[in-house]
PDB file of N, CA, C, O and CB in Angstrom:
ATOM      1  N   MET A   1     115.521  98.218 100.182  1.00  0.00           N
ATOM      2  CA  MET A   1     115.040  96.865 100.300  1.00  0.00           C
ATOM      3  C   MET A   1     116.242  95.943 100.455  1.00  0.00           C
ATOM      4  O   MET A   1     117.313  96.191  99.900  1.00  0.00           O
ATOM      5  CB  MET A   1     114.177  96.468  99.078  1.00  0.00           C
ATOM      6  N   ALA A   2     116.044  94.890 101.212  1.00  0.00           N
ATOM      7  CA  ALA A   2     117.130  93.938 101.454  1.00  0.00           C
ATOM      8  C   ALA A   2     116.610  92.521 101.257  1.00  0.00           C
ATOM      9  O   ALA A   2     115.403  92.281 101.261  1.00  0.00           O
ATOM     10  CB  ALA A   2     117.719  94.112 102.883  1.00  0.00           C
ATOM     11  N   LYS A   3     117.525  91.600 101.087  1.00  0.00           N
ATOM     12  CA  LYS A   3     117.177  90.185 100.949  1.00  0.00           C
ATOM     13  C   LYS A   3     116.939  89.585 102.333  1.00  0.00           C
ATOM     14  O   LYS A   3     117.716  89.808 103.261  1.00  0.00           O
ATOM     15  CB  LYS A   3     118.296  89.405 100.198  1.00  0.00           C
ATOM     16  N   VAL A   4     115.860  88.825 102.456  1.00  0.00           N
ATOM     17  CA  VAL A   4     115.565  88.093 103.685  1.00  0.00           C
ATOM     18  C   VAL A   4     115.588  86.616 103.319  1.00  0.00           C
ATOM     19  O   VAL A   4     114.941  86.195 102.360  1.00  0.00           O
ATOM     20  CB  VAL A   4     114.170  88.523 104.318  1.00  0.00           C
ATOM     21  N   SER A   5     116.335  85.837 104.089  1.00  0.00           N
ATOM     22  CA  SER A   5     116.446  84.398 103.833  1.00  0.00           C
ATOM     23  C   SER A   5     115.965  83.620 105.038  1.00  0.00           C
ATOM     24  O   SER A   5     116.190  84.017 106.181  1.00  0.00           O
ATOM     25  CB  SER A   5     117.896  84.008 103.489  1.00  0.00           C
ATOM     26  N   MET A   6     115.297  82.501 104.771  1.00  0.00           N
ATOM     27  CA  MET A   6     114.826  81.612 105.839  1.00  0.00           C
ATOM     28  C   MET A   6     114.507  80.260 105.236  1.00  0.00           C
ATOM     29  O   MET A   6     114.549  80.091 104.017  1.00  0.00           O
ATOM     30  CB  MET A   6     113.575  82.202 106.565  1.00  0.00           C
ATOM     31  N   THR A   7     114.195  79.311 106.074  1.00  0.00           N
ATOM     32  CA  THR A   7     113.777  77.995 105.614  1.00  0.00           C
ATOM     33  C   THR A   7     112.269  77.890 105.799  1.00  0.00           C
ATOM     34  O   THR A   7     111.757  78.086 106.902  1.00  0.00           O
ATOM     35  CB  THR A   7     114.525  76.855 106.384  1.00  0.00           C
ATOM     36  N   VAL A   8     111.565  77.582 104.726  1.00  0.00           N
ATOM     37  CA  VAL A   8     110.110  77.455 104.750  1.00  0.00           C
ATOM     38  C   VAL A   8     109.755  76.091 104.177  1.00  0.00           C
ATOM     39  O   VAL A   8     110.141  75.763 103.056  1.00  0.00           O
ATOM     40  CB  VAL A   8     109.414  78.610 103.944  1.00  0.00           C
ATOM     41  N   ASN A   9     109.028  75.309 104.940  1.00  0.00           N
ATOM     42  CA  ASN A   9     108.634  73.961 104.506  1.00  0.00           C
ATOM     43  C   ASN A   9     109.838  73.127 104.070  1.00  0.00           C
ATOM     44  O   ASN A   9     109.763  72.352 103.117  1.00  0.00           O
ATOM     45  CB  ASN A   9     107.630  74.051 103.358  1.00  0.00           C
ATOM     46  N   GLY A  10     110.949  73.302 104.790  1.00  0.00           N
ATOM     47  CA  GLY A  10     112.144  72.518 104.534  1.00  0.00           C
ATOM     48  C   GLY A  10     113.017  73.009 103.398  1.00  0.00           C
ATOM     49  O   GLY A  10     114.028  72.379 103.086  1.00  0.00           O
ATOM     50  N   LYS A  11     112.650  74.137 102.762  1.00  0.00           N
ATOM     51  CA  LYS A  11     113.431  74.662 101.644  1.00  0.00           C
ATOM     52  C   LYS A  11     113.999  76.038 102.007  1.00  0.00           C
ATOM     53  O   LYS A  11     113.314  76.858 102.619  1.00  0.00           O
ATOM     54  CB  LYS A  11     112.560  74.752 100.360  1.00  0.00           C
ATOM     55  N   ALA A  12     115.235  76.278 101.630  1.00  0.00           N
ATOM     56  CA  ALA A  12     115.840  77.595 101.822  1.00  0.00           C
ATOM     57  C   ALA A  12     115.235  78.544 100.791  1.00  0.00           C
ATOM     58  O   ALA A  12     115.205  78.235  99.600  1.00  0.00           O
ATOM     59  CB  ALA A  12     117.406  77.535 101.689  1.00  0.00           C
ATOM     60  N   VAL A  13     114.754  79.696 101.249  1.00  0.00           N
ATOM     61  CA  VAL A  13     114.135  80.680 100.362  1.00  0.00           C
ATOM     62  C   VAL A  13     114.712  82.061 100.643  1.00  0.00           C
ATOM     63  O   VAL A  13     115.177  82.341 101.747  1.00  0.00           O
ATOM     64  CB  VAL A  13     112.596  80.690 100.536  1.00  0.00           C
ATOM     65  N   THR A  14     114.675  82.914  99.633  1.00  0.00           N
ATOM     66  CA  THR A  14     115.152  84.285  99.751  1.00  0.00           C
ATOM     67  C   THR A  14     114.234  85.186  98.942  1.00  0.00           C
ATOM     68  O   THR A  14     113.837  84.841  97.828  1.00  0.00           O
ATOM     69  CB  THR A  14     116.629  84.415  99.271  1.00  0.00           C
ATOM     70  N   ALA A  15     113.895  86.351  99.510  1.00  0.00           N
ATOM     71  CA  ALA A  15     113.092  87.338  98.780  1.00  0.00           C
ATOM     72  C   ALA A  15     113.425  88.722  99.319  1.00  0.00           C
ATOM     73  O   ALA A  15     113.920  88.862 100.438  1.00  0.00           O
ATOM     74  CB  ALA A  15     111.556  87.040  98.912  1.00  0.00           C
ATOM     75  N   ASP A  16     113.152  89.731  98.518  1.00  0.00           N
ATOM     76  CA  ASP A  16     113.355  91.108  98.955  1.00  0.00           C
ATOM     77  C   ASP A  16     112.244  91.521  99.912  1.00  0.00           C
ATOM     78  O   ASP A  16     111.096  91.103  99.762  1.00  0.00           O
ATOM     79  CB  ASP A  16     113.408  92.064  97.745  1.00  0.00           C
ATOM     80  N   ALA A  17     112.600  92.350 100.904  1.00  0.00           N
ATOM     81  CA  ALA A  17     111.612  92.839 101.861  1.00  0.00           C
ATOM     82  C   ALA A  17     112.090  94.147 102.480  1.00  0.00           C
ATOM     83  O   ALA A  17     113.285  94.340 102.706  1.00  0.00           O
ATOM     84  CB  ALA A  17     111.345  91.787 102.958  1.00  0.00           C
ATOM     85  N   GLU A  18     111.161  95.026 102.746  1.00  0.00           N
ATOM     86  CA  GLU A  18     111.440  96.250 103.472  1.00  0.00           C
ATOM     87  C   GLU A  18     111.648  95.889 104.939  1.00  0.00           C
ATOM     88  O   GLU A  18     111.155  94.854 105.389  1.00  0.00           O
ATOM     89  CB  GLU A  18     110.286  97.291 103.298  1.00  0.00           C
ATOM     90  N   PRO A  19     112.367  96.719 105.694  1.00  0.00           N
ATOM     91  CA  PRO A  19     112.628  96.413 107.111  1.00  0.00           C
ATOM     92  C   PRO A  19     111.363  96.216 107.961  1.00  0.00           C
ATOM     93  O   PRO A  19     111.402  95.474 108.942  1.00  0.00           O
ATOM     94  CB  PRO A  19     113.448  97.518 107.711  1.00  0.00           C
ATOM     95  N   ARG A  20     110.258  96.857 107.609  1.00  0.00           N
ATOM     96  CA  ARG A  20     109.037  96.747 108.413  1.00  0.00           C
ATOM     97  C   ARG A  20     108.017  95.763 107.831  1.00  0.00           C
ATOM     98  O   ARG A  20     106.832  95.831 108.156  1.00  0.00           O
ATOM     99  CB  ARG A  20     108.396  98.108 108.551  1.00  0.00           C
ATOM    100  N   THR A  21     108.475  94.859 106.981  1.00  0.00           N
ATOM    101  CA  THR A  21     107.585  93.867 106.376  1.00  0.00           C
ATOM    102  C   THR A  21     107.186  92.821 107.406  1.00  0.00           C
ATOM    103  O   THR A  21     108.043  92.224 108.057  1.00  0.00           O
ATOM    104  CB  THR A  21     108.258  93.194 105.164  1.00  0.00           C
ATOM    105  N   LEU A  22     105.896  92.602 107.549  1.00  0.00           N
ATOM    106  CA  LEU A  22     105.410  91.571 108.463  1.00  0.00           C
ATOM    107  C   LEU A  22     105.655  90.191 107.851  1.00  0.00           C
ATOM    108  O   LEU A  22     105.706  90.035 106.630  1.00  0.00           O
ATOM    109  CB  LEU A  22     103.899  91.775 108.776  1.00  0.00           C
ATOM    110  N   LEU A  23     105.802  89.207 108.716  1.00  0.00           N
ATOM    111  CA  LEU A  23     106.056  87.840 108.250  1.00  0.00           C
ATOM    112  C   LEU A  23     104.931  87.360 107.338  1.00  0.00           C
ATOM    113  O   LEU A  23     105.199  86.698 106.336  1.00  0.00           O
ATOM    114  CB  LEU A  23     106.212  86.883 109.445  1.00  0.00           C
ATOM    115  N   VAL A  24     103.702  87.673 107.657  1.00  0.00           N
ATOM    116  CA  VAL A  24     102.578  87.243 106.823  1.00  0.00           C
ATOM    117  C   VAL A  24     102.670  87.867 105.428  1.00  0.00           C
ATOM    118  O   VAL A  24     102.352  87.203 104.442  1.00  0.00           O
ATOM    119  CB  VAL A  24     101.236  87.620 107.489  1.00  0.00           C
ATOM    120  N   GLN A  25     103.094  89.120 105.327  1.00  0.00           N
ATOM    121  CA  GLN A  25     103.265  89.770 104.026  1.00  0.00           C
ATOM    122  C   GLN A  25     104.412  89.132 103.250  1.00  0.00           C
ATOM    123  O   GLN A  25     104.305  88.905 102.045  1.00  0.00           O
ATOM    124  CB  GLN A  25     103.519  91.278 104.205  1.00  0.00           C
ATOM    125  N   TYR A  26     105.503  88.846 103.943  1.00  0.00           N
ATOM    126  CA  TYR A  26     106.658  88.213 103.312  1.00  0.00           C
ATOM    127  C   TYR A  26     106.278  86.850 102.732  1.00  0.00           C
ATOM    128  O   TYR A  26     106.644  86.535 101.600  1.00  0.00           O
ATOM    129  CB  TYR A  26     107.807  88.061 104.325  1.00  0.00           C
ATOM    130  N   LEU A  27     105.557  86.055 103.490  1.00  0.00           N
ATOM    131  CA  LEU A  27     105.155  84.730 103.025  1.00  0.00           C
ATOM    132  C   LEU A  27     104.209  84.819 101.833  1.00  0.00           C
ATOM    133  O   LEU A  27     104.390  84.119 100.836  1.00  0.00           O
ATOM    134  CB  LEU A  27     104.493  83.954 104.156  1.00  0.00           C
ATOM    135  N   ARG A  28     103.205  85.678 101.937  1.00  0.00           N
ATOM    136  CA  ARG A  28     102.187  85.779 100.890  1.00  0.00           C
ATOM    137  C   ARG A  28     102.685  86.503  99.641  1.00  0.00           C
ATOM    138  O   ARG A  28     102.502  86.016  98.525  1.00  0.00           O
ATOM    139  CB  ARG A  28     100.971  86.490 101.428  1.00  0.00           C
ATOM    140  N   GLU A  29     103.309  87.658  99.825  1.00  0.00           N
ATOM    141  CA  GLU A  29     103.686  88.498  98.692  1.00  0.00           C
ATOM    142  C   GLU A  29     105.103  88.207  98.188  1.00  0.00           C
ATOM    143  O   GLU A  29     105.334  88.138  96.981  1.00  0.00           O
ATOM    144  CB  GLU A  29     103.573  89.957  99.078  1.00  0.00           C
ATOM    145  N   GLY A  30     106.039  88.039  99.108  1.00  0.00           N
ATOM    146  CA  GLY A  30     107.418  87.807  98.710  1.00  0.00           C
ATOM    147  C   GLY A  30     107.663  86.411  98.189  1.00  0.00           C
ATOM    148  O   GLY A  30     108.396  86.221  97.218  1.00  0.00           O
ATOM    149  N   LEU A  31     107.044  85.422  98.840  1.00  0.00           N
ATOM    150  CA  LEU A  31     107.276  84.025  98.464  1.00  0.00           C
ATOM    151  C   LEU A  31     106.101  83.389  97.733  1.00  0.00           C
ATOM    152  O   LEU A  31     106.194  82.245  97.288  1.00  0.00           O
ATOM    153  CB  LEU A  31     107.587  83.218  99.690  1.00  0.00           C
ATOM    154  N   ARG A  32     105.003  84.116  97.606  1.00  0.00           N
ATOM    155  CA  ARG A  32     103.789  83.619  96.942  1.00  0.00           C
ATOM    156  C   ARG A  32     103.207  82.376  97.615  1.00  0.00           C
ATOM    157  O   ARG A  32     102.654  81.503  96.947  1.00  0.00           O
ATOM    158  CB  ARG A  32     104.091  83.307  95.490  1.00  0.00           C
ATOM    159  N   LEU A  33     103.336  82.302  98.943  1.00  0.00           N
ATOM    160  CA  LEU A  33     102.761  81.197  99.712  1.00  0.00           C
ATOM    161  C   LEU A  33     101.459  81.700 100.329  1.00  0.00           C
ATOM    162  O   LEU A  33     101.453  82.236 101.437  1.00  0.00           O
ATOM    163  CB  LEU A  33     103.762  80.674 100.822  1.00  0.00           C
ATOM    164  N   THR A  34     100.373  81.523  99.609  1.00  0.00           N
ATOM    165  CA  THR A  34      99.106  82.142  99.992  1.00  0.00           C
ATOM    166  C   THR A  34      98.279  81.317 100.972  1.00  0.00           C
ATOM    167  O   THR A  34      97.130  81.664 101.243  1.00  0.00           O
ATOM    168  CB  THR A  34      98.296  82.399  98.773  1.00  0.00           C
ATOM    169  N   GLY A  35      98.827  80.254 101.498  1.00  0.00           N
ATOM    170  CA  GLY A  35      98.116  79.465 102.497  1.00  0.00           C
ATOM    171  C   GLY A  35      98.017  80.181 103.837  1.00  0.00           C
ATOM    172  O   GLY A  35      97.126  79.889 104.635  1.00  0.00           O
ATOM    173  N   THR A  36      98.915  81.104 104.083  1.00  0.00           N
ATOM    174  CA  THR A  36      98.848  81.931 105.284  1.00  0.00           C
ATOM    175  C   THR A  36      97.901  83.080 104.987  1.00  0.00           C
ATOM    176  O   THR A  36      98.090  83.802 104.008  1.00  0.00           O
ATOM    177  CB  THR A  36     100.270  82.455 105.714  1.00  0.00           C
ATOM    178  N   HIS A  37      96.886  83.258 105.816  1.00  0.00           N
ATOM    179  CA  HIS A  37      95.845  84.248 105.545  1.00  0.00           C
ATOM    180  C   HIS A  37      95.910  85.421 106.506  1.00  0.00           C
ATOM    181  O   HIS A  37      96.404  85.299 107.627  1.00  0.00           O
ATOM    182  CB  HIS A  37      94.480  83.603 105.621  1.00  0.00           C
ATOM    183  N   VAL A  38      95.407  86.552 106.053  1.00  0.00           N
ATOM    184  CA  VAL A  38      95.204  87.715 106.907  1.00  0.00           C
ATOM    185  C   VAL A  38      93.704  87.781 107.141  1.00  0.00           C
ATOM    186  O   VAL A  38      92.934  87.995 106.205  1.00  0.00           O
ATOM    187  CB  VAL A  38      95.774  89.059 106.257  1.00  0.00           C
ATOM    188  N   GLY A  39      93.288  87.595 108.394  1.00  0.00           N
ATOM    189  CA  GLY A  39      91.865  87.555 108.668  1.00  0.00           C
ATOM    190  C   GLY A  39      91.320  88.825 109.274  1.00  0.00           C
ATOM    191  O   GLY A  39      90.261  89.305 108.869  1.00  0.00           O
ATOM    192  N   CYS A  40      92.034  89.379 110.249  1.00  0.00           N
ATOM    193  CA  CYS A  40      91.432  90.484 111.001  1.00  0.00           C
ATOM    194  C   CYS A  40      92.303  91.732 111.110  1.00  0.00           C
ATOM    195  O   CYS A  40      91.784  92.796 111.448  1.00  0.00           O
ATOM    196  CB  CYS A  40      91.097  90.017 112.368  1.00  0.00           C
ATOM    197  N   ASP A  41      93.576  91.649 110.843  1.00  0.00           N
ATOM    198  CA  ASP A  41      94.519  92.763 110.978  1.00  0.00           C
ATOM    199  C   ASP A  41      94.691  93.255 112.414  1.00  0.00           C
ATOM    200  O   ASP A  41      95.265  94.323 112.629  1.00  0.00           O
ATOM    201  CB  ASP A  41      94.068  93.905 110.120  1.00  0.00           C
ATOM    202  N   THR A  42      94.210  92.506 113.393  1.00  0.00           N
ATOM    203  CA  THR A  42      94.366  92.908 114.799  1.00  0.00           C
ATOM    204  C   THR A  42      94.987  91.801 115.640  1.00  0.00           C
ATOM    205  O   THR A  42      95.106  91.963 116.854  1.00  0.00           O
ATOM    206  CB  THR A  42      93.015  93.302 115.389  1.00  0.00           C
ATOM    207  N   SER A  43      95.376  90.715 115.060  1.00  0.00           N
ATOM    208  CA  SER A  43      95.965  89.538 115.702  1.00  0.00           C
ATOM    209  C   SER A  43      95.004  88.798 116.617  1.00  0.00           C
ATOM    210  O   SER A  43      95.439  88.094 117.528  1.00  0.00           O
ATOM    211  CB  SER A  43      97.169  89.943 116.486  1.00  0.00           C
ATOM    212  N   GLN A  44      93.727  88.941 116.394  1.00  0.00           N
ATOM    213  CA  GLN A  44      92.730  88.276 117.229  1.00  0.00           C
ATOM    214  C   GLN A  44      92.241  86.941 116.672  1.00  0.00           C
ATOM    215  O   GLN A  44      91.915  86.037 117.441  1.00  0.00           O
ATOM    216  CB  GLN A  44      91.563  89.182 117.419  1.00  0.00           C
ATOM    217  N   CYS A  45      92.184  86.806 115.354  1.00  0.00           N
ATOM    218  CA  CYS A  45      91.498  85.647 114.776  1.00  0.00           C
ATOM    219  C   CYS A  45      92.377  84.400 114.642  1.00  0.00           C
ATOM    220  O   CYS A  45      91.865  83.287 114.756  1.00  0.00           O
ATOM    221  CB  CYS A  45      90.963  86.013 113.427  1.00  0.00           C
ATOM    222  N   GLY A  46      93.666  84.550 114.409  1.00  0.00           N
ATOM    223  CA  GLY A  46      94.549  83.399 114.268  1.00  0.00           C
ATOM    224  C   GLY A  46      94.648  82.824 112.874  1.00  0.00           C
ATOM    225  O   GLY A  46      95.236  81.757 112.697  1.00  0.00           O
ATOM    226  N   ALA A  47      94.089  83.497 111.873  1.00  0.00           N
ATOM    227  CA  ALA A  47      94.162  82.998 110.492  1.00  0.00           C
ATOM    228  C   ALA A  47      95.592  82.972 109.960  1.00  0.00           C
ATOM    229  O   ALA A  47      95.887  82.248 109.010  1.00  0.00           O
ATOM    230  CB  ALA A  47      93.297  83.857 109.581  1.00  0.00           C
ATOM    231  N   CYS A  48      96.469  83.750 110.562  1.00  0.00           N
ATOM    232  CA  CYS A  48      97.847  83.879 110.066  1.00  0.00           C
ATOM    233  C   CYS A  48      98.848  83.006 110.827  1.00  0.00           C
ATOM    234  O   CYS A  48     100.055  83.157 110.638  1.00  0.00           O
ATOM    235  CB  CYS A  48      98.283  85.325 110.151  1.00  0.00           C
ATOM    236  N   VAL A  49      98.381  82.112 111.665  1.00  0.00           N
ATOM    237  CA  VAL A  49      99.280  81.304 112.503  1.00  0.00           C
ATOM    238  C   VAL A  49     100.166  80.405 111.643  1.00  0.00           C
ATOM    239  O   VAL A  49      99.694  79.719 110.736  1.00  0.00           O
ATOM    240  CB  VAL A  49      98.467  80.449 113.499  1.00  0.00           C
ATOM    241  N   VAL A  50     101.468  80.428 111.954  1.00  0.00           N
ATOM    242  CA  VAL A  50     102.461  79.566 111.312  1.00  0.00           C
ATOM    243  C   VAL A  50     103.322  78.950 112.407  1.00  0.00           C
ATOM    244  O   VAL A  50     103.342  79.445 113.534  1.00  0.00           O
ATOM    245  CB  VAL A  50     103.341  80.365 110.280  1.00  0.00           C
ATOM    246  N   HIS A  51     104.027  77.882 112.085  1.00  0.00           N
ATOM    247  CA  HIS A  51     104.964  77.280 113.035  1.00  0.00           C
ATOM    248  C   HIS A  51     106.333  77.896 112.830  1.00  0.00           C
ATOM    249  O   HIS A  51     106.854  77.913 111.715  1.00  0.00           O
ATOM    250  CB  HIS A  51     105.025  75.735 112.869  1.00  0.00           C
ATOM    251  N   LEU A  52     106.911  78.399 113.901  1.00  0.00           N
ATOM    252  CA  LEU A  52     108.229  79.017 113.861  1.00  0.00           C
ATOM    253  C   LEU A  52     109.074  78.380 114.946  1.00  0.00           C
ATOM    254  O   LEU A  52     108.816  78.573 116.134  1.00  0.00           O
ATOM    255  CB  LEU A  52     108.144  80.567 114.045  1.00  0.00           C
ATOM    256  N   ASP A  53     110.078  77.625 114.547  1.00  0.00           N
ATOM    257  CA  ASP A  53     110.948  76.920 115.495  1.00  0.00           C
ATOM    258  C   ASP A  53     110.142  76.078 116.487  1.00  0.00           C
ATOM    259  O   ASP A  53     110.447  76.043 117.678  1.00  0.00           O
ATOM    260  CB  ASP A  53     111.820  77.923 116.255  1.00  0.00           C
ATOM    261  N   GLY A  54     109.106  75.400 115.976  1.00  0.00           N
ATOM    262  CA  GLY A  54     108.323  74.497 116.801  1.00  0.00           C
ATOM    263  C   GLY A  54     107.216  75.147 117.614  1.00  0.00           C
ATOM    264  O   GLY A  54     106.529  74.459 118.368  1.00  0.00           O
ATOM    265  N   LYS A  55     107.027  76.452 117.483  1.00  0.00           N
ATOM    266  CA  LYS A  55     105.967  77.151 118.219  1.00  0.00           C
ATOM    267  C   LYS A  55     104.988  77.771 117.234  1.00  0.00           C
ATOM    268  O   LYS A  55     105.379  78.211 116.153  1.00  0.00           O
ATOM    269  CB  LYS A  55     106.561  78.242 119.153  1.00  0.00           C
ATOM    270  N   ALA A  56     103.723  77.805 117.608  1.00  0.00           N
ATOM    271  CA  ALA A  56     102.712  78.476 116.794  1.00  0.00           C
ATOM    272  C   ALA A  56     102.777  79.969 117.093  1.00  0.00           C
ATOM    273  O   ALA A  56     102.668  80.381 118.248  1.00  0.00           O
ATOM    274  CB  ALA A  56     101.279  77.905 117.075  1.00  0.00           C
ATOM    275  N   VAL A  57     102.955  80.777 116.052  1.00  0.00           N
ATOM    276  CA  VAL A  57     103.022  82.232 116.213  1.00  0.00           C
ATOM    277  C   VAL A  57     102.103  82.893 115.189  1.00  0.00           C
ATOM    278  O   VAL A  57     101.831  82.331 114.128  1.00  0.00           O
ATOM    279  CB  VAL A  57     104.486  82.746 116.052  1.00  0.00           C
ATOM    280  N   LYS A  58     101.635  84.079 115.518  1.00  0.00           N
ATOM    281  CA  LYS A  58     100.801  84.844 114.600  1.00  0.00           C
ATOM    282  C   LYS A  58     101.721  85.659 113.690  1.00  0.00           C
ATOM    283  O   LYS A  58     102.417  86.566 114.147  1.00  0.00           O
ATOM    284  CB  LYS A  58      99.799  85.773 115.377  1.00  0.00           C
ATOM    285  N   ALA A  59     101.715  85.328 112.412  1.00  0.00           N
ATOM    286  CA  ALA A  59     102.622  85.957 111.454  1.00  0.00           C
ATOM    287  C   ALA A  59     102.279  87.421 111.212  1.00  0.00           C
ATOM    288  O   ALA A  59     103.090  88.154 110.646  1.00  0.00           O
ATOM    289  CB  ALA A  59     102.595  85.202 110.141  1.00  0.00           C
ATOM    290  N   CYS A  60     101.097  87.861 111.627  1.00  0.00           N
ATOM    291  CA  CYS A  60     100.723  89.266 111.440  1.00  0.00           C
ATOM    292  C   CYS A  60     101.271  90.140 112.576  1.00  0.00           C
ATOM    293  O   CYS A  60     101.095  91.359 112.551  1.00  0.00           O
ATOM    294  CB  CYS A  60      99.189  89.403 111.360  1.00  0.00           C
ATOM    295  N   THR A  61     101.925  89.541 113.560  1.00  0.00           N
ATOM    296  CA  THR A  61     102.437  90.313 114.686  1.00  0.00           C
ATOM    297  C   THR A  61     103.957  90.357 114.727  1.00  0.00           C
ATOM    298  O   THR A  61     104.523  90.925 115.662  1.00  0.00           O
ATOM    299  CB  THR A  61     101.918  89.742 115.974  1.00  0.00           C
ATOM    300  N   MET A  62     104.629  89.781 113.751  1.00  0.00           N
ATOM    301  CA  MET A  62     106.098  89.777 113.770  1.00  0.00           C
ATOM    302  C   MET A  62     106.655  90.158 112.411  1.00  0.00           C
ATOM    303  O   MET A  62     106.047  89.921 111.367  1.00  0.00           O
ATOM    304  CB  MET A  62     106.632  88.399 114.189  1.00  0.00           C
ATOM    305  N   PHE A  63     107.830  90.755 112.465  1.00  0.00           N
ATOM    306  CA  PHE A  63     108.504  91.164 111.248  1.00  0.00           C
ATOM    307  C   PHE A  63     109.212  89.968 110.613  1.00  0.00           C
ATOM    308  O   PHE A  63     109.605  89.026 111.301  1.00  0.00           O
ATOM    309  CB  PHE A  63     109.504  92.295 111.538  1.00  0.00           C
ATOM    310  N   ALA A  64     109.366  90.023 109.299  1.00  0.00           N
ATOM    311  CA  ALA A  64     110.044  88.955 108.564  1.00  0.00           C
ATOM    312  C   ALA A  64     111.530  88.897 108.914  1.00  0.00           C
ATOM    313  O   ALA A  64     112.157  87.852 108.742  1.00  0.00           O
ATOM    314  CB  ALA A  64     109.869  89.155 107.056  1.00  0.00           C
ATOM    315  N   TRP A  65     112.094  89.976 109.393  1.00  0.00           N
ATOM    316  CA  TRP A  65     113.511  90.047 109.732  1.00  0.00           C
ATOM    317  C   TRP A  65     113.731  89.299 110.985  1.00  0.00           C
ATOM    318  O   TRP A  65     114.860  89.221 111.468  1.00  0.00           O
ATOM    319  CB  TRP A  65     113.997  91.483 109.873  1.00  0.00           C
TER     320      TRP A  65
END
């Protein structure tokens, strides 16, 4: 496991994550930010959408790294 650092809601955050951890898992489990939801596990519904560098992305389709 390694430390993953990023800025979330304007704050610098760090949490441990496995290399294959999805961004949605990192946000929900690593940072306890449960506003991001897992709806379908197939990237069809959009419940996991977050803003990343000004773009809307599905957090269930990208790794936290």
